[in-house]
C-alpha positions in Angstrom: 117.1 112.2 97.3 119.0 110.8 99.9 118.9 111.8 103.9 121.5 112.0 106.6 120.4 113.2 109.7 117.5 115.7 108.8 116.1 115.9 112.2 113.1 118.0 111.5 111.4 114.7 109.2 112.6 111.9 111.7 110.5 110.9 114.4 112.4 108.3 115.1 114.9 105.4 113.8 114.5 102.1 114.4 117.8 100.3 115.1 120.4 100.0 112.5 118.2 100.0 109.5 116.6 102.6 106.9 113.5 102.2 108.5 112.3 105.3 110.5 109.0 106.7 112.1 108.7 110.0 110.4 106.9 112.9 111.4 103.4 113.8 110.0 104.6 117.6 109.0 107.5 115.9 106.8 105.1 112.8 105.6 103.1 116.0 104.2 105.2 117.9 102.7 106.9 114.2 100.5 103.3 114.3 99.4 102.4 117.3 98.1 106.6 116.8 96.6 106.1 113.7 95.4 109.7 112.5 96.7 110.3 109.4 97.9 112.2 108.6 101.3 115.5 107.3 100.9 117.5 107.6 104.1 121.3 106.4 104.6 121.8 103.8 107.5 123.5 104.7 110.7 126.8 104.2 111.4 
């Protein structure tokens, strides 16, 4: 899955990279659903 503007999942965008600080609930969900994170770069 590729994410773009997933506000409930992302607590903070770090610069102009794909690095994000994810919310705790999103990390738990991704672990349960076995989903890898791949975030789009901000424009």
